N, C-alpha and C positions, 0 to 999 in steps of 0.2 A: 256569369258564374253559373248558369243553368247547362252553359256547353263545357263547362268544368265537370259538373255532377254528372252529364251524358258521358264523358269520357271515361269517368271514371267507373262508373256503374260498365260500362263496355269493357272496362279491363277485369274488373274483378266479375263479371260473368265469364271473359276468357280464361282468366285464372280458375275459375270453380270445372268451367268445361275441361281444361286440361287436367286439372286433378280427377276430375272422373273417369276421363280417358287412361290416366295412368294406373288409377286403382281397377280398372275394369282389366287392364295388360297384365297388372300382377296377380288378380285371381286369375285370370285366365291359366297365366304360367304354372300356377301352384293348384290349379284344380284336382281334385281327387280323380286319376286315371281309371280307377276301380271304385265308384261310388256305391256303397250298399255292400261290399263285400265282406261277409263276417265268416269266421269259423268259428265252430265248437264243436267240433267230430270226435268221436268216440264209437269205432267200428272194430269186428262185426255187432249187429244188434245182439246178438248172443255170445259173449265172449266165452261161456263155457260150453258151446255146440261143439259138436265132433268135426275133428279134421277130415275134411274127403279127397287127401290126398295132395301130397304137397308136388308142387312144381313151381321152376326155374328158369329164367330166359334171360341171354344177355342181346346186346346190339350195340354199333358203335359207328358212328357218322363223323367225318371228317367238317372240322369250323375253320380248315385253313383259307385264308382269303386268296384270291386266285386275279382278280380282275383290278387290281389297285396299283398303283406307279409305287416304285422301290429308289427310294433317295440315295445318292451317291455322295456320302459325308466326307468332303475331303480333309479337314482339319482333325476328324477321330473324337469330336465335341460331343458328338450324339445330338444337333440339333440341325435344325435345315436352315442355312444362311447363305442364301445366295452369292449374298455381297462378299461372303468369304471363299468364295468360289464352288459351293455346292451347286449341283445340278441332280436331276433324276432319270430313270428310266420311264419312257413314255408306255407303257403297258398298251393303254387302252388306244394308243392313237390321235389322241383329241389335242396333243398340243399342249395342255396345262396339268400343271401337278395337282393329280389326284391321289394324295397320300392316305393311310389309316394310319392312325397314331396309336404308340404302343403306351400301355397303362402302367403305373406302379412306381416311377421314379417323379420324374419333371416332364415339365410343358415342351412341346414342338420336338418331339422325339418321333417322327416317320420313320416308319421299318425300311429296311434295304434290303429285305429277302425274306426267303424261309427255309432255315436251316433243317428244322422238324417238323412232321404233324403234329396238327393240334386237334382235338378230337371233343366229340362228346360222346359218352358211354352209359348205356343203360343197363338197369338190373328191375328184372318184373318179377315178385315173390307172388305165388297164388296158392292158396292150402285149400281151395272150394268152397272157402265161405267170402274171402276176401281178396281184394286181388291190388298190390301198392306198386308202384313203380318209383324208382330210385334213378338220378342222373346227377353224374358229375361229368361239368364241361371245363375246360381247358381255358379259363377265364377269369379275368381280375375279379368279376362279381355277375351275378345275375340278381338285377332287383327286385322288389317283389312285384311291382306291375308286370313286368314281363313275365314271372313265376304264373300270375293269375292268367294273363295272356293266353300260354301256352296252356296251362289246365281247361281253360274255355274253349280253346281251339280242337282239341283234341276228340276223334268220332267215337260215340258212345259204342261202336263195335267192338272196339279194344278192351271195353271191359274193366276199366280202370274204376277204384274206388276214391285212389288219393294218389296224388304224385309229388315225390321230393325234388326240387333242384339244387344241387349244389353247384359250387366253383370252388377251383383248386387253390385261386387265388393267384395264379400266376401272376409276373410281373415282366413277363415277354410276350405279352399277345394283347391283341388290340384293346383299346380302351373301350367301355361296355358301361361305364360310372358316367363320364363326362368332363370331369376335374382334369384331363391330362391332353386336351387339344393346343392349338396354334399356340393361345396365350392361355391366361388364365380367365380370360374372359369371354372363352370361344367355347364351345362344346365340342369334347374329341370323339363323342360317337357318330360314325359313320350310319346313317337310318338303313341303306342297302345292307351294311353286314350285321346290324343287330336282326332283321327280318331274314337273313341267310341264317343264322345261329338257332333264333327261334324255330326255325323251320328242320334244320339238323337235328335239333333235340327232338323232336316229333318223329322225324324218322329213325333217330335211335331207339325208342320208344316202342314205335312199330315192329322193327327188328325183335328187338326184345321178345312181344308180345308172340310175335310168330314161332319165336324160337324155343317157348316153353316146354319143359320136358321134366318129367319126374326125377327127383332128385333128392340126394341126402344131405345134409351139411355137416359140417365140422369147425371146429374153434380153434384157433391157436394165438398166443400171444409170446411175446417176448421183450426184454429190455433191451435198449438201444444207448451206446457209450454217447457220454457229453456233448463228444467233438461232433457229432454228425448236426447239431443243432445247438445253437448258441443262443442262450438267453440275457439282452442286451439292456435288461434294467431290474434292479434290484426291489422286490425279494427276488432271489434267482430260485425260482419255482419253475418246475416243467411236467409235461405228461408227456416221458420219453417210450410210453411202451408202445409198438408195433403191434397192432390188430388183426388176423387174419380169419377171415369166413370163406371158406373152400365149400364148393358145391360140385358133386360128382354125381352121374347119371345114375339112377337108380337101379338100371339093368348091367348099364356095362362097367360100370366104376370109371370112367373117363371124366375128369375134369371138365366142365362147364364152362367155369368161370371161378372167380375170386374178388371179394371186396378185403380192400386194404385201408387201414384206418391209422396215419401218423400224423404226428405236427410238426409242420415248419414251412415256411415263407418259401414258396417257388421262385427265388429272385438270384439263384446262384450265379447268373452271367453278370448282374450288375447292372449300373446304369448307362454303360456305354454301349453295352451291345444293343444292335439295333434289328438282330434277326430272330425272328419269331421262332419259337421252340416251345416245347414242354416241358422244358427245365427237367430238372432231376426227376419227375413225375413219370415222364416218358421214360426214361431209361429202367427206371423200378418196372413199370409194368411191363416191359418188354423182357426182363431179365426173369421176371416170374411166369411169365408165359412158355418164353423158348427157353430158358437157362443159359447158363454162362458159359461159356468156352475161353478158355485159354493157351496159348503157343500150341493150338492145334487138339486140346484135350478138352473135353467134356468137365469143367469142375462140378457143377451143379445142374441136374436135371430139372428143367421147367417144370410147372404145373399144366401147363397147355391151358386153352379155353381164354375167355377175355378177362385181362384185370381190370378192376375199375378201383381208381384212387379216392379216398375222401380226407380232406384235412380234418385238421382239431383245432386245439386251443393253441392258437399261434399269435396271439395277443404278446404282447409284454416287452420286446419282441421276438417270438423264437424265429432265428434266421441262420441260414449256411455262411451269409458274408462275414468277413474276419477271422473265418474258422479255417482249420489246416486240416483236410480229408486226407487220411492216407490210405494210398490205392490199394487194395486186399495183395495185389500179386506182386507189382513193382516197389510198393512201400512207399513210391514218392509221397513227400506230405506236401500237398496243393492247396494253396492258398489264394492265388491270384483266381480271379474271377472267370473263369473257361469254361469252354464246354468238356474236357476232359475233366474237371473239378465237378461238375454237373452227374458225368458218367460214373466217376467214382461213388459219387454220395449214392446214386442208384442202385450201384452194384453191391455196395454193401448192405444198402437195406433189403435187397433181394437176397444177399446170402443169407441174412438174418431170420429174414420171411420163410425162405425155402427150406432151411434148417429147423426152423420151430413148426413147418407143416409135417414133419416126417411125426410128432406126438402129438398132433392135432386131435382134439375128442370130439366123439358123435354128438349133433342135437339130436335127444331122440324121438320131440316130437315138436316140429319147429310149426307150433301155430300160432298164425300171425293175429296181432292186434296195433291200431294205429290210433293216437288221438291227435289232434291238432286244433290250434287255438291263434287267433288274431288278438293283439293287442297295441294299444298307443303309448308312445314314448314323447318328451318333447323334444322338439328340435332347436337347442339350446346355443350352437354354433353358428356364430354369426355369418362366417366366411360360407358355410352350408345354404345359408337361410339367403346371404345374395344370389349365390349360384343357382337356387332353384328361381327364385325370381327373374334372375338373368337368364333362364335357360339353360345355364350351363349343366345343372344337374336336373334332367327330365323327369322326375317321378312327382307326384303330386302330394299335397299334405291333406291328413284326412280330418282338419282341423286346422285353427289357429296355430301355426307354428309345432302341429302334432305330425308325427308320422305313424302310418301303419304298418306292423310288420307281425311275425308270426313263430310261433316255436311249434315244433312237433316231438312225438315220444312214438317210436316204432318199435314192437317187440316179437322178437323169432322166434318162439320156444323159450330158452331160459338168455335169451340176447335182448338187450335192451340199447335202442340206440337213441339218444336225444340230440335234435338239432337247433342250433343256436344262430342267429340271424347276422353275424359277422365274427370280429376277432376278439373272441374272449381270452381274458388274463386268464393263464392256468391256474393262479391261486382261486377264483371262482370256483374251477372245476375238481382239483383234488388237493386242495387246501391250502392255508399259508398265506393268507391274508396278515397284511401287518397294519399297522398306523402310526408311522414314524413322525418324527419331529418335522414339521415343514409344510405338513399336511394341509392343504385350504380347508377341510372339513374336521372337525375337533366332535367325531365318531368314532367307537369302537367299529370294528369290521361287521357290515351289514350282509353280507351276503353268503351267509353260514347258515348250515354247516354246508361242504363242498358238496355240487351236483352228483357226481359220479356216485357219492356215497347215498343219495335219498332213491336213485333209480332201483326199481324192480329187477328181480334176474340175478341170476350165477356170473353172466358175462355182461360185462357195461362199454358202452364205445360212447365218444362225442363226435357230433359232426359239424363242425363250424361253417360259416359263409353257406348257409341253406336257406334258402328260398329267400335270402336277400343280403343286403350287405348295408348294416349301420354304422361302420366303422369300428374302432376300437372300443372294448366292454369293459371298462376301468373300475376296481373296486371303488366304492365312494372315498373310503379311507385313505385311500392314497392318491386321489385325484390332486395336483397340483400344478397351476398354471400362477400364482402369485408368489412373491419370496415371503420369507424364507425358504429355500426349496429343499425336498427331500433328502435326507442322509447329509447334508450338510453340501448338497452337490451347488456348483457354481452358476447354474442356470434349469431352468424346467426341464424335465425330462419329455421323450420325446415319445408320443402317442395321443396328448389331449388335444392337440392340432387336428387330429382327424378323426374324433370323437362328435356326437349328436350331441353329447356335453356332459356333465356329471350325473345324472341321473338315470343314464344308460344303462350303469352296472345295477342298479336296484330295479330299475324296471323289467329289465331282461331275468334277472334271479328271479323276481317276485315271479312272473308270467312261466318260466320254467318250473319251478319249483307248485306253485298253484295247478300246473297240468299233471305233474308226476302224482301230487296229494290225488285230484282227482281223479286221474287213472287208476289208483289202487282201489281207491274207495268202487269205482263202476267193476273194477273187476272183483272185487273182493280182499280181506286184509292177507289173504293167502298169497297174494301173487307176488 
């Protein structure tokens, strides 16, 4: 009997030790990578102080991967399956397959090559009191811990008071989140590529600081046709306005660069494409810079300088997939997921933007103010919880099942830009939230009034996927994972599976509204 109790004790001690090891492993996996990082920023210290000469600078750096192997997909199913005859080009010559996985659609989707360059593009604004940087990266996302890493690594000589990093949310570029690896249980982020991208962000910022010039700003807006971006989930609400901020050299009048705000998923090539591309964003930027030529004639003069694209309220989901884009010159209606369609979409948008630029209004006194605040939201999505524990998603928790994220507000004279850390549903931004039959929560709309109405200033824009990606940000009264489903649909709508949970909408809205209200108090009721 004593032998039995000794054996039982050993078994129990072994189990306790195993449980302790597993708990330690879980804690290490979900550890806060930026412990103690908090922001409650309102700058400059004296917002009523005199502007001492406005300057702006632009920079750009490639984030195109070079030293990874390219897949040869024999059957065209956009998956690497050697048993079906797939092979690879051994670019680095080490005899094994070193892929880089593309983000946005499904697992095991390694790149087959590069169609066009992807980049990090930076803008730095300076009014003599405050210096703020904005970066837009051709990426699926730049997670908050990576944003903080970049901020902390910037040399003080650059003089930046704050940096905002945005991702275009491109679905034809390398995975920087982790959920699109070889399998659902394998992280898809290549550590070397992540390091490369963060370094190139710093390089673009450095270029922008080095190129600072006295400048005058101009603002333009234009509506875009419904066919350019489909809303794939009711209620059918979209922010279809294309907004353009143009910076001209104060001495020569030459365009130094432009900021383009428009909302749509860069996924025109679809899930079968294996070639890295900037999608319609790349074409749009190029045409805004260089102009448009057709059959040997210049159809539209470009602005010149460096064009920087910022995505907006793309939840719901705003997409070019399934749309028919009419080519502006051939008038062919392009429905298939092709580079021709991406080109036509970029060209259509550029024509709209270039036409609007002809009547752009000057921003009289572009005084800068910025506010930024971290907040916490519950991580309720069990797949994301498991992904964090298994190391598929390599970002930490700032508490048990809690995520730290951030909202920012940048004011440039009469212009206000609100940043949101994910794919926010347009009805939270421009209005139109509903409480349809079948919703999981019997509540009236929570995220009201719409965020753009709350912003100060005459001209207003929203930047999604800024400083983080927490997934879809869905109005609580439209959340639906349980039957009966919204609007009598036969199944649950798309979106919830890629959200941190039903509290994402209320938490992000509360954080953004609170920041806006405190910003107004800080500046005075007349702002």
